[in-house]
N, C-alpha and C positions, 0 to 999 in steps of 0.2 A: 744718340751716340752710336747705335749699333750700325746704321746707314753709313756714317763716316768711316767706322772701322773697317767696313767690307770694302770699301772705296780706296782704301789705302792712301787717305788725306793727310797731308803733313801736319802732325799734332802741334808742332810749335806755332806754325801760322795760326792755327786756330786759337792757341792760349793767348796769342797777341791780339786777336780780335775781339775775345771775350775779356780781356784785361783792359783794353783801351778806354780810357774815360772820356773820349770825344763825343761827337754829336750822335745821338742815337740813330737819326735818320741816315747818316752815312753809314752807321754800322749795319743797320738793316740792309740798305742796298747792297753793301758789301756782301753779306751773308747770302742774300738772294742770288746774286751773281755767282757764288762759290758752289751754291746748291745746285744751279743750273747746270754748271761745269761738271760736277760729280755725277749727276744724273745722266747727262749726256755721254760721259765715259762709261758708265756702267751699262747703258743701253747698247753702245757700240760694242763692247766686249762680249754682251750676250748674243748679239747678232752674228759675230765671227764665230762664236762656238757652235751655233745653229748651222751655219754655212759649212763649217768643216765636218760635222757630223753628216749632213746630206751629201758631202762631195766623196764620203769613203766608199768605195767600191764594193758591191755586193760580195764578190768573190772573197774579199778579205774577211768580211763578216762571217760568211760561212766556214771560211778557214779557220778562224778562231773559235767558233761553235763546235767545229767538227771533233777536236780532241775530246771535248766533254761528252759528245754524243757517242764517240767510240768507246769511251770508257763506260758509259751507261748501258752499251749493249751486253746481253746475256751471253755468256760462253755456253754453248751446247754441250749437256753433260748426258753421257751415254747411260741408258736406262739400266738399272740394276736388274739382274736376274733374280726372280723369286726364290726364297730359300728353299721352298719345296722342290722346284725343278732342278736347282742345284743338287739337292740330296738325291733325287731320282735317277740323274744322269749316271752317277758312279754304279748305282745298284742295277741300272738296265745293261750297263756296259759289262758287269761282272756276270750278269745272268747270260748275256749274248756269248761271253768268252767260255762259260761252264757248258754251253750246248753246242760250241763251234767244234764239231769232230773233224780232224784232218788226219788222213791215214799216213803215219809215220813209216815211210818205205825204208829208211835207213836202220832204225832201231827197233823195228817190230819184230819180236821173237817168233811169232807165229809164221811170218812171211819167212824168216830165215829156215826155220824148221820145215816148212813146205818145200822150200828149194832144195834141202839136203835130201828129203825123202824122195823128191822127185828124180834126183840125180840116181839115187840108189835104184829105184824101179827102172829107169832106162836100162842100168847095167844088168838087171836080174829078170825084167820082164818087159811088158809092152806098155808104153806110155803114148797117149793121143794127146797131142798139144794143139789147142785152138790159139793160133798166134795172134799177136796184137795187130789190130786192122782188119781181122776176120769177123763177119756177122753172120750169125745163124739164126733165122726165123723159124722156130720149131723146137720140139724137143729133141734130145741126144741120148743114145744109150750106147754104153762102151763095156766089153767084157773084161779090159784091163784098166789101168789108172788113167786119170784124166787130168790134164793140166789146162786151165782155162785162162788165156791172157787177153782174149778177144771179148766179143759179145755173144750172148746166147740169150734168145727170148723165147724161153720154153723150159719144160722140167728136164732134169739132169738126172740120169740113171746109170749107176756106175758099179760093178762088180768089185773093182780095186778102190783105191785112193783117190781123192779129189782135191785139187788146189785150186782155189780161185783168186786169182789177183786182177782178173778183168771185171766185166759186168755180167750179172745172171740176173734175170726176171723170171723166177719159178721156183719150184720145189727141188731140193737136192737129196738124193739118196746114194749112199755109199758106204764102204766098209770104214772108212776114215774121212772126215771132213775138215779141211783147213781153209778158212776164209780171211783174206786180208785185203778189201776193197773198200769202197766208200760206201756203198749201199747194195743191199740184197733184198728183194721182196720176194719171201717165200720161206717155207719151213725146211728145217735140216733134219735128216734122219740118218743116224749112223748106227752100225753094229758094234762100232767101237768109239774112239773119242770124237768130239768136236770141239774145235779150237777157233775162236773169234779173236782177231787181232785188234790193236789200237785203232780207234777211229773208225772201224766198221760198225755199220748200222744194219741190224737184221729186224725186219718186219714179217714176223712168223714165229712158229713154235721150234723149240729144239728137243729132239728125242735121241737119246744115245746112252752109252753105258758110262761115260765119263764126260766131262766138260771143262775146258778153260775159257774164260770170258774176260776180255780186256776192253771190249767196245760195247755197244749198247744194242740192247734186244728189247723189241716189244712184243711180247707173246710168253706163253708158258714154257717151263723149261721142266722136263721129265727125265730124270737121269738115274738109270738103277747102278749108281756108284758115286764117286767123288765129284763134286763142283767146287771149282774155285772161282771166285768173283774178284777179280783184282782191282786195284784202287782206281783204276780209270774207268771202271765199267759202270753203266746205268741199265738197270733193269725194271721194265715195267710190266709186271706179271707174277705169277706164282711159281715157286720152286718146289719141286718134289724130289727128293734125292736120298741118298743112304747117308751122306754126310755133306756139309756145307762149310766152305771157308770164305769167309767174306772180308776182304782186306780193308784197312782203314782209308777212308777217301771214297769208297763205293757207294753207289745210290741204288737201293732196292725198294720199289713200290709195290707191294704185294706181299702175299702170305708165303711162309717157308715152313714146309712139312717134310720131316724125315721119316716117310712111309716105309722107306726101303731099310731102315737101320735094323730090323730084327728084333725089335724090343716091343713087348705087348704091354702097353702103357696101362690098360686097364687091371692086368694082373699085377703090375709094379706097385700101383697104388692101392690096391685093393687090401693088402695087409695081411693076406691069408698065408 
């Protein structure tokens, strides 16, 4: 019965055949003929279906399969940065900013003070000016004050006051020293104050009667007076002074000793 159902044979006709009370031989012949027709019809449909499948162009088959393949493709995902590297970057950037000194030419109080002092020296005395663009290879000595706006490669000795806004590679000796430049490699020695502006890097010792430091110093500081270490200062070296004021934000890597304070510590703690 399954074969006839699949072939879509008229069920009423089949009922008449099986219900007919006529000759069995005629019934068998009729059934055989019907079965042959049904098998032929089924075979014909099967051949047509196979022919249609073979004639389908390869391009259409590929087009039908392409959307599924496209959906199956993996979308590239950006590699995630490890948490350690993410944490290290802000720390490295903060450290770089902390060590990045830039001379503040507009708001540097040391530069402003040095300019005012040099203007007063011009009116009352002699000032030698090394102009910007001038380069001197060798030491220089002056009986008056000296204003350095150019470049000096050598030691500077001055009886008066010295203002350095240019570049000096050498030791500086004067009655007063004002430095507001990017970098000076050499020691500073003064009979009076030494003042180091914001963003200035000094690689050398400082010897004076007083000192104001807003830049960075790599060397020992020996001052027979008061020392002010401003909030922007970084000092890598020992400080020996009469009194020391360290403002909040300053960095000092070294020993601080008030040897010139005039206090005998042994007697003070002796209790006698």
